N, C-alpha and C positions, 0 to 999 in steps of 0.2 A: 345387858339385855333386860327386858322387863320380867318381873317375877311371874311365875305361872298363875298366881292368884289374879293378877291384873289382866293377863291374857284371857283367863277364863271369864272374868267379868266383862271384858270387851265383847267376847262371843255371846255371853248371856244377854247383854243389852242388845246386840245386833239381832239375835233370834227373837227376843221379846218385841223389838220394834217391827218385825215382820208380821207379828200376830196381833199387836195392839199398839195404840199410841203411847209413847213414853211420857212420863211426867216431866215437868221443867227441870227438876232436880236430876232425873235420870239422863235427860238430854245433855245437861251441863256436864255430868259425870262422864258420859260417853265421849263428849267433845274433848275433855281434858285427858282422858285415857288415850284417845287416839293421837292427840298431840304428843303425849309422852312416848307413845310407841314409835311415832315417826321420828322424833328426835333421837331415840335409841337406835333405830334402824339406820339413820343417816350417819350417826357417829360410828357405828360398826362398819358401815360401808367405807367411810373415809379411812378408818384404821386398816382395812384390807388393802385399799389402794396404796397406802404408804409403803407397803412391802412389794409393790409391783415394779418390775423392770421390763421394758419392751425391747425385744431383740429382733432385728429383721433377719431374713434368711441368710444374709452374708455374715451374720454374727455381730453387727454393729448395734450399739445401744441407741435406740431411737425413742427413748422415753420422752413424752411430751414435756416441754419446758415448765408448764404449770404444775405438773405432777412432781417433776424434779425439784422445783422450788418448794413445794409443800413438804417433800421428804427432807430437804436441807433444813427447813425451819423446824421440823420435828427433832432433828439431831441436835440443834442448838438448844432446845428446851430441855 
C-alpha cells in the first residue's frame, strides 16, 4: 500500500485544487500519485481475490474459471 506521506500529499493536492488552480508541476505530481495509488489498490484487490473460493449452497466449489486459473498461476510462481 502507499505510504501515509503519499496519501497525505494526494489529499493535500485535492484540497488545494478545490481552493485554487494547481501549478503544472502540482498537477503532474497529483496525476503520478493517483496512478501509483490505483496500481497499489488494484494489486491489493487481486491479492485478496487469489484467496477466494466460491461455494454454492449445496457445498460445491463454483469458483469462476478465470479466478481459478489466476490462483493456479500464482501457485506455480
